[in-house]
N, C-alpha and C positions, 0 to 999 in steps of 0.2 A: 504493500500500500504506500510505503514511503515514496516510491517513484511516481505513483499516479496522483498522489495528493497535490503536489505543486502544479501538475497539469490541470487538475480540476479547479484549483484555486485561481489560476490565471485565466482559465476559460470563463468562469463566472464573472471575474472582475472585468475582463475585456468586454463581454456582452453587456454588462451593466453600464459600461462607459460608451455604449453604442459602437463598439468595434467588433465586427463579425470575426469569427475564428473557425477553423476547421480542425476537427478532432480526427486523428489518423491512428488506427489501431490494427495490430496484427491479428487477423481473425482466424486464419488457418495456416498451417505449414505442412510441408511434405519433406521428409528427409532431414538433412542437417542444415540448420539455419542459424544466423547470429542471434536471433531473439525468438522467444516462444510466444504463442498466442497470449494476448493480453498486454503486450508491450505497447505503449502509446506515446504519441508525439502531438503537440498542439502547434498548428501553423497559425501565426497571428497576422493581423492586417498590415503590419510593417515588415512582414516576411521573416521575422525572427521565429524561433521555435523553442519550445519547452519539452523536455523528455527526449526519448530516443527510440528509433526502430532498428538500431543496429549499426548506424553509421554508413559511410561509404556512399556510393552512387545511388543506392536504393533510397536512402534518406533524402538526398538532394533532389532526386526525380519526384518523389512524393511531395516534397516541399513546393516545388515549382508547380506541379499540377494542382495541388490542393489550393495554393494561392490563386490560381486561375479561376476557381469557381467558389470563392468564399461566400458569395451571396446567391448561389444557385439553390434550387428548391428540392434537391434530392442528393442522396449519398451515392458514392461510386466505388466500385471495386477495382483494385489494381493488382496484378500478379507479376512476380519477378522470378525468373529462373537464374539461379546462382551458379552458372557453370561456364561463363564466357572465358575464352582463352586469355583475354587481356585482364581477367580478374586478378591476376597476380599483382598488378599495380595497386589494387585497392585492398587486397587481403580478404576479399569475400568470394571465395571459390568453394563454398561449402557443399555445393552439389544439390542443394534442396530447392524448394520453391516456397515463396511467401505470398500470401493473399492479404492485402492490406485494404481495409475499408476506410473511406474518408467521408465524414459526416459534417456538413456545414452547420454551424450553430449560430442562431440569432435569438433575439428576445422571444420569438414565437415558439421556439422549441427548447429553451434552456431549462425549463422547470425540472425535468427528471435529473439533470446534471446538478442543479442546485440542491435537490433532495439527496442525491448521492454524496455530495460534499458534506452536507449537514450530518448525515448518518456516519460517514467515515470519520469525521472529527469527533463524534461521540463514541467511537470505537464500536459501532454496530455494523452488521453485514449490510453492504450497499451494492447496488447494481446501476449501471448506466447503459442506455440503449444505443445501438447503431443501426440505422435503417438504410438498407442498400437496395437500389434498383438493379435487379438482375432478370434478364429475359422478360422484360415488360411487366414484371411483378416486383412488389416490394417484399424483401426478406428482412427480418429483424434479428439481430444478434444482441446478446446481453453480456456485458463485461462485468464480472464479479470482482469487487474489491475485498480482498481478504482482510479479516480482522487480525491485527498483530497479536501474537500470544503475549500473555503477561508473564514476565520473568520476575519471580520473587526471590531475592537474594537474602538468605538468612545469614547475616554477618557482614558488616560494612567495613571490614578491615582491608588490607592491601589487595588481597585476591578479589574480594567482593567489589571493590572500587574499580579494579582493572576489568572485571567481567562486565560491569555496568557500562563502562566506557565503550567497549566493543559492541555490546548489545544494542545500545541506542542507535548506532549506525547500521545495525542489521535488522531494524524494524521490529524490535521487541519493546513492549511497554514495560519499563523497569520499575520495580518496587524494592527498595532496600530497607531492611529491618535490622535494628541493633538497639541494645539497651543503653548504649553510650551516645549521648547527644553530640559529643565532639567528634564522633565518627560518622553517624548518620546525619550529616549536616550539608547545607547547600554548597559550602566551600569545597567539598570533596566530590560532589555529584552534580551532573549537569541539570539544567532547569527542567528538563522533561521528566526526570526521575521523581517518583513519589517516595517520600521518606517517612518511615514510621519509627519513632523512638519509644520503645516498650520492651517488656520482657519478650524475648524472641519466641519462645514456645507459645505464650499466650497470644501474641500477635498472629502467629500461624494458625492457631485454632480458630481465631475469630475472623480470619480472612475468608471471603466467599470464594471457595475453590471450585473449579470446574476443569474440564478436559483442556481448556485453553490456558491453564496455568502451569508453568514450568517452575519448579522449586529447586534452587541450588543452595545447598547447605555448606557454608564455608565459615563457620563460627571460629572463635578464638581458642576452643579447647574441647576435649573429649566430652565433658559434662554437658556443655551447651549443644554439641552435636547430637548427643544421645537424646536430650530433651526435644530438640527440633525434629529429629526423625520420628520420635514417638508422637509428636503433635500432628504430624502431617501424613504418616504412612497409611492411615485408614481413610484418608480423604479421596476425592475424585480427581486429584491433580493429574494432569496428563504426563508429567515427567517429574521424577524425584532423583536428585543426584547428591551424593555425599563425598566430600573431600576426605582424604586421609589414606593411611596405609591399609593393606588388605587385612592385617591383624586387627587394627582398631575397628574397621568396619565390621569384621566378623563378630567381634565381641558385642558390638551394639545390636547387630541383627539377630544374633543368637539369643540375646537377652529379650528382645522383643518377641521372638518366636516362643520363648518360654512363657511370655506374658499373654500368649494367645493370638498374636497377629497371624492372619492367614498366610500360608506359604506363598501364594501367588502375589501377595502384597510385598512380602520380603524379597521375592525374586525380582520385583519391579524396580527396586532401588538400584540406580546406576552407581556403582562404587568399586574401585576408586573412580571418581568422576573424571570425565574427559576422554578423548581418544588418545591412544598411546602413540605419541609423537616424540617421546623422549624429552618432554618439557622439563625444564629446571627452574628458570626464573619466573617471577610472578607474571610478567606479560606473556610468557610462553604457556604457562599454566592456564591463563585466561583464554588464550587462543585454543588450547586443547578442549576446554570446557565448551566454548562457543561452537567449535566444530561439531561436537557431539550433539549440542542442542539443535543445530541446523540439520544434522543428519536425522534426528528424531522428528523434527518439524516437517521435513520433506518426505518422510516415508509414505505418507498418504497425501500427495500433492493435490491441492484443490483445483477444480476445473475453473480456469480463469475466463474462458469464453464459452458460451452456450449458443447454439443455433446452427444453421438458420431456422427461424420459425416463420410461418406465414404471418404477415402483419395484418391482423384484423382491424386494428386501430392505428392508422398512420400517425407519424409525428406531425405536429401542427403545420410545419413548414413544407410538407410535401404537396405538390400540386397534382391532382388527379390527371392521369393520362400522360405524365412526363415520361419520356423514354429512357431506357437504360443506356448508360454510357460506360460500358465495361471496357477497361483498357487492358489488353493483353500485352504487357510490356516485357520484352526480352531485354533487360537492362544491360548496360555496358560495364558489368562488374565481373 
């Protein structure tokens, strides 16, 4: 979502300022391509762009064509075959094919995009439509904006701080918990992180957990780690990770098993936390943790684009009877 949010923000701001814009989205791909479905770029009235479709000549060609019909009354599909011999000059010889939809946006049809922006900012599931004229009929695609997972960091020490720094750039909503106010403080965490100064175990028990919550336990000692795992292991959190040696982790998990925690919940704890990349320093440990979180997050990758659907209700700016202008572009890439 972090990549699409600036696109949506700029789109709405431009339309509100009476500047038409064209939203360009990768709708389908075949084979190897530089971007996946859902990648988006906004072409503005001054011919500048926000976002990316993968760079190179594809992006330049889409920008020029989209600028040419900013105020037209229908969307258009463009397709690019990425296998030209002279593609070596641009680095885009993936061999696949990209289908890119271009939807002009004006005040008449901006409403669903405004709604999507509002929902995305509220961290709710959001969709935005793309209506494309193909074969004298309008097909609608829906682009899903995924809700960033919540990363709850139990322990705001050096490792927790380093993990939070990386997570913010990787589109996680960060919550840092510590019972030390001088650790869970704004001076040590960026403005986007939520900070909770409280007993760590109590704060974890009181937090509204769901499958979208990833919990990283990196407290300052064995006792706090034990209490944190005990507080969270029975919850519906989508991921639980515990820092420390295999021996320490085993002692904690064996104790919880004796206390009656179900075997499947014990097995769900990732410990020692992080992918085994030979990490030694705090920044390296943070990288290994975030790599595992990304791996877990992407196991079941959300469908970013749905469609095409027959459009029963056209977007307001579509003119009945307007003809398809499908561009079959064999680009010079």
